C-alpha positions as CSV (number, residue, x, y, z in Angstrom):
1,M,139.8,10.5,22.2
2,N,141.8,13.3,20.7
3,R,138.7,14.8,19.3
4,T,137.0,14.6,22.7
5,A,140.0,16.2,24.4
6,L,139.7,19.2,22.0
7,I,135.9,19.6,22.3
8,L,135.9,19.6,26.1
9,P,138.1,22.7,26.7
10,V,136.2,24.5,24.0
11,L,132.9,23.7,25.6
12,V,134.2,24.8,29.0
13,I,135.4,28.1,27.5
14,A,132.1,28.6,25.7
15,I,130.1,28.0,28.9
16,A,132.3,30.3,30.9
17,A,132.0,33.0,28.2
18,A,128.2,32.6,28.1
19,R,128.0,32.9,31.9
20,S,130.2,36.0,31.9
21,S,128.1,37.6,29.2
22,V,124.8,37.3,31.2
23,F,123.9,39.4,34.3
24,I,120.7,39.9,36.3
25,V,119.5,43.3,37.6
26,D,116.9,42.9,40.4
27,E,114.3,45.4,41.5
28,R,116.5,46.9,44.3
29,E,119.3,48.1,42.0
30,K,120.4,49.7,38.8
31,A,123.4,48.8,36.7
32,L,125.8,50.4,34.3
33,V,127.6,48.5,31.5
34,L,131.1,49.9,31.1
35,Q,133.6,49.2,28.4
36,F,137.1,50.4,29.1
37,G,135.6,52.9,31.6
38,Q,133.1,54.3,29.2
39,I,129.3,53.9,29.7
40,K,127.8,51.7,27.1
41,A,124.4,50.9,28.6
42,V,122.2,51.8,31.5
43,R,120.0,49.1,33.0
44,E,117.4,50.5,35.3
45,E,114.6,47.8,34.9
46,P,114.9,44.5,36.6
47,G,115.6,41.5,34.3
48,L,118.2,39.5,32.4
49,Y,120.8,41.3,30.3
50,F,123.8,40.5,28.2
51,K,127.3,42.1,27.8
52,L,130.5,41.3,26.0
53,P,132.6,39.0,28.2
54,L,136.0,40.2,29.3
55,I,135.6,43.5,27.5
56,Q,132.6,45.0,29.3
57,E,131.9,45.1,33.1
58,V,128.8,45.7,35.1
59,V,128.7,48.3,38.0
60,R,125.7,48.1,40.3
61,Y,124.1,50.9,42.3
62,D,121.4,50.8,45.0
63,D,118.1,52.0,43.6
64,R,116.5,52.3,47.1
65,I,116.2,55.5,49.2
66,L,119.4,55.9,51.1
67,G,120.1,57.7,54.4
68,L,122.9,60.1,55.3
69,D,123.7,61.5,58.7
70,V,125.2,64.9,58.4
71,E,128.0,65.6,60.8
72,P,127.0,68.0,63.6
73,L,127.8,71.6,62.8
74,E,127.9,74.8,64.7
75,I,125.8,77.7,63.3
76,T,125.3,81.3,64.3
77,P,121.7,82.6,63.9
78,L,120.8,86.3,63.5
79,D,120.7,86.8,67.3
80,D,124.4,85.6,67.6
81,R,123.3,82.7,69.9
82,R,125.4,79.8,68.6
83,L,123.8,76.4,68.2
84,V,125.0,72.9,67.3
85,V,122.7,71.3,64.7
86,D,122.5,67.6,64.0
87,A,120.6,66.7,60.8
88,F,120.0,63.8,58.4
89,A,119.0,63.4,54.8
90,R,117.3,60.9,52.6
91,Y,118.4,60.7,48.9
92,R,118.2,58.5,45.9
93,I,120.2,58.0,42.7
94,I,118.1,59.1,39.8
95,D,120.6,59.5,36.9
96,L,123.2,56.8,36.7
97,S,125.2,58.3,33.8
98,R,125.5,61.7,35.6
99,F,126.2,60.0,38.9
100,R,129.1,57.9,37.4
101,Q,130.5,61.0,35.7
102,A,130.4,63.0,38.9
103,V,131.9,60.5,41.3
104,G,133.7,58.0,39.1
105,A,134.8,54.7,40.6
106,S,134.4,56.0,44.2
107,G,130.7,55.6,43.9
108,V,128.5,56.2,46.9
109,T,131.3,57.1,49.3
110,L,132.4,60.1,47.4
111,A,128.8,61.0,46.6
112,E,127.9,61.1,50.3
113,Q,130.9,63.3,51.0
114,R,129.7,65.7,48.3
115,I,126.1,65.6,49.6
116,D,127.3,66.2,53.2
117,T,129.2,69.3,52.0
118,I,126.2,70.6,50.2
119,L,123.9,70.0,53.2
120,R,126.2,71.7,55.6
121,A,126.6,74.8,53.5
122,Q,122.8,75.1,52.9
123,T,122.1,74.5,56.6
124,R,124.5,77.3,57.6
125,E,122.9,79.6,55.0
126,V,119.3,78.9,55.9
127,L,119.6,78.8,59.7
128,G,122.0,81.8,59.7
129,S,119.2,83.9,58.2
130,V,116.7,83.4,61.1
131,T,116.8,83.8,64.9
132,S,117.5,80.9,67.4
133,S,113.9,81.2,68.6
134,E,112.6,80.2,65.1
135,I,115.1,77.3,65.0
136,L,114.0,76.0,68.4
137,S,110.3,76.4,67.7
138,A,107.9,74.1,66.0
139,G,108.5,76.0,62.7
140,R,111.9,74.4,62.1
141,A,110.2,71.9,59.9
142,T,109.7,74.8,57.4
143,L,113.4,75.6,57.7
144,A,114.3,71.9,57.0
145,G,112.2,72.2,53.9
146,R,114.1,75.2,52.8
147,I,117.4,73.4,53.3
148,R,116.1,70.4,51.3
149,D,114.9,72.6,48.4
150,A,118.2,74.5,48.2
151,S,120.3,71.3,48.5
152,R,118.2,69.5,45.9
153,N,119.2,72.0,43.2
154,E,122.9,71.4,43.8
155,A,122.6,67.7,44.3
156,N,121.0,67.3,40.8
157,S,124.5,67.8,39.3
158,L,125.5,64.6,41.1
159,G,122.6,62.6,39.6
160,V,120.9,62.2,42.9
161,E,117.7,63.6,44.4
162,I,117.5,64.9,48.0
163,I,114.1,63.5,49.1
164,D,114.0,64.8,52.7
165,V,116.1,66.7,55.2
166,R,115.3,66.7,58.9
167,L,116.9,68.5,61.9
168,K,117.3,65.8,64.5
169,R,118.7,67.9,67.4
170,T,119.5,71.5,68.1
171,D,121.6,72.1,71.2
172,L,123.8,74.8,72.7
173,P,127.6,74.4,72.5
174,E,129.0,72.9,75.6
175,Q,130.9,76.1,76.5
176,N,127.6,78.1,76.4
177,L,125.6,75.8,78.6
178,D,126.8,77.4,81.9
179,A,126.2,80.9,80.7
180,T,122.8,80.0,79.3
181,F,121.8,78.3,82.6
182,A,123.0,81.3,84.6
183,R,120.9,83.6,82.3
184,M,117.8,81.4,82.6
185,R,118.2,81.3,86.4
186,A,118.6,85.1,86.6
187,E,115.4,85.5,84.5
188,R,113.5,83.1,86.7
189,E,114.8,84.9,89.9
190,R,113.7,88.2,88.4
191,E,110.2,86.8,87.6
192,A,110.0,85.3,91.1
193,A,111.0,88.7,92.6
194,D,108.3,90.4,90.5
195,E,105.7,87.9,91.7
196,I,106.8,88.4,95.3
197,A,106.6,92.2,95.0
198,R,103.1,91.9,93.4
199,G,102.1,89.6,96.2
200,N,103.4,91.9,98.9
201,E,101.6,94.8,97.3
202,A,98.3,92.9,97.2
203,A,98.9,91.8,100.8
204,Q,99.4,95.5,101.8
205,R,96.1,96.4,100.1
206,V,94.3,93.6,101.9
207,R,95.8,94.6,105.2
208,A,94.9,98.3,104.7
209,Q,91.4,97.4,103.8
210,A,91.1,95.1,106.8
211,D,92.5,97.9,109.1
212,R,90.1,100.4,107.7
213,T,87.1,98.0,108.1
214,K,88.3,97.3,111.7
215,V,88.4,101.0,112.5
216,E,85.0,101.6,110.9
217,L,83.5,98.7,112.9
218,V,85.0,99.7,116.2
219,S,84.0,103.4,115.7
220,D,80.4,102.3,114.8
221,S,80.3,100.0,117.8
222,Q,81.6,102.7,120.1
223,R,79.1,105.2,118.7
224,Q,76.2,102.7,119.3
225,A,77.6,101.9,122.8
226,D,77.7,105.6,123.7
227,I,74.2,106.1,122.4
228,I,73.0,103.1,124.5
229,R,74.9,104.3,127.5
230,G,73.5,107.8,127.2
231,E,70.0,106.5,126.9
232,A,70.6,104.3,130.0
233,D,72.0,107.2,132.0
234,A,69.0,109.3,130.9
235,K,66.6,106.6,132.1
236,R,68.6,106.2,135.4
237,N,68.5,110.0,136.0
238,A,64.8,110.0,135.2
239,V,64.2,107.2,137.7
240,F,66.3,109.1,140.4
241,A,64.4,112.2,139.7
242,E,61.1,110.4,139.9
243,A,62.1,108.7,143.2
244,Y,63.3,112.1,144.7
245,G,60.0,113.7,143.7
246,A,58.0,110.9,145.3
247,D,59.7,111.0,148.7
248,P,62.7,113.3,149.2
249,E,63.4,112.1,152.7
250,F,63.5,108.5,151.8
251,F,65.7,109.3,148.8
252,D,68.2,111.1,151.1
253,F,68.2,108.2,153.4
254,Y,68.8,105.8,150.5
255,R,71.7,107.9,149.2
256,S,73.2,108.0,152.7
257,L,73.1,104.2,152.9
258,A,74.8,104.0,149.5
259,A,77.5,106.4,150.7
260,Y,78.1,104.3,153.8
261,R,78.3,101.2,151.7
262,A,80.9,102.8,149.5
263,S,83.0,104.3,152.3
264,L,82.9,101.7,155.0
265,K,84.4,98.8,153.0
266,A,86.6,96.0,154.4
267,G,90.2,97.3,154.7
268,N,89.0,100.9,154.5
269,S,87.7,101.4,158.1
270,T,90.0,104.3,159.1
271,M,88.4,107.7,158.8
272,V,89.4,111.1,160.1
273,I,86.2,113.2,160.3
274,A,84.5,115.5,162.8
275,P,82.0,113.8,165.1
276,D,79.3,116.4,164.4
277,S,79.7,115.9,160.6
278,E,76.5,115.6,158.6
279,F,77.9,112.3,157.3
280,F,76.8,110.5,160.5
281,D,73.4,112.1,160.9
282,Y,71.6,108.8,160.1
283,L,73.9,106.9,162.5
284,K,73.4,109.3,165.4
285,S,69.6,109.7,165.3
286,T,66.6,107.8,164.3
287,E,65.0,111.0,163.0
288,P,65.3,111.9,159.4
289,A,68.0,114.2,158.5
290,S,67.2,117.6,157.0
291,A,70.1,117.5,154.6
292,A,72.0,114.9,152.6
293,P,75.4,113.8,153.8
294,A,78.3,115.6,152.1
295,G,81.3,114.1,150.4
296,P,81.0,110.6,149.2
297,A,77.1,110.6,149.4
298,Q,76.7,110.2,145.6
299,P,74.0,108.3,143.8
300,A,74.9,104.6,143.7
301,Q,76.0,103.3,140.4
302,P,73.8,100.6,139.1
């Protein structure tokens, strides 16, 4: 019994020591074996490993690609148009020894603070060397690549690799929104005024051309009407001349009747005229008159 009582504690201690000397590294992580804070081994391949119990300890780090959201920062491009840029980065730990020496026991927390500082500095430097139009255009992917390359060189000292940098959002500062909106509205109003002016100018040209066409059409129509009217008057005079030549007395009689018709209208029956006037020759006698009535005795208008 005494022997069993002695063996049992020793066995328990041996099992505990064996268990504390074995550790597993899976495919998602890397591990450092430390002895009194000093690096004794680097375990990057997945598998089963051993360490000295109680003396050595294992510190594990994520071997996957990690993400980091950079705090929004305000930049001033070449055209002095301030912008607020929101970016994010993807990084990975590639050198455990250097990483441990750079950040110590703080690990990823301190590393991300250092990476954030690097990214912010490089973002200001790269975006401050171009205009806001380039930042807001589709070419900002090239600018993000420049930020990544510049940050990667500095991040190597931390034992990490910057894999990618992206600009998520680029906005104007809140205090500049009203001024920018007013400027955009003024530009649109100016463009609208230019369009209205060009439209009015085009309308004036169309109206002027229409007025000119109208005058030309009216003038041409008036000329043709005068020609037709002159030809008709000539034909009428020819008919009168022919009729007068055929029977002068009958022609005088016809003209007298036309004069009576024109003078003796309804509501126009009052006349002051001498009784022996030639105007009444055909009313006083059945004989033909030797002369045509005077005054209103004009050829009847057709």
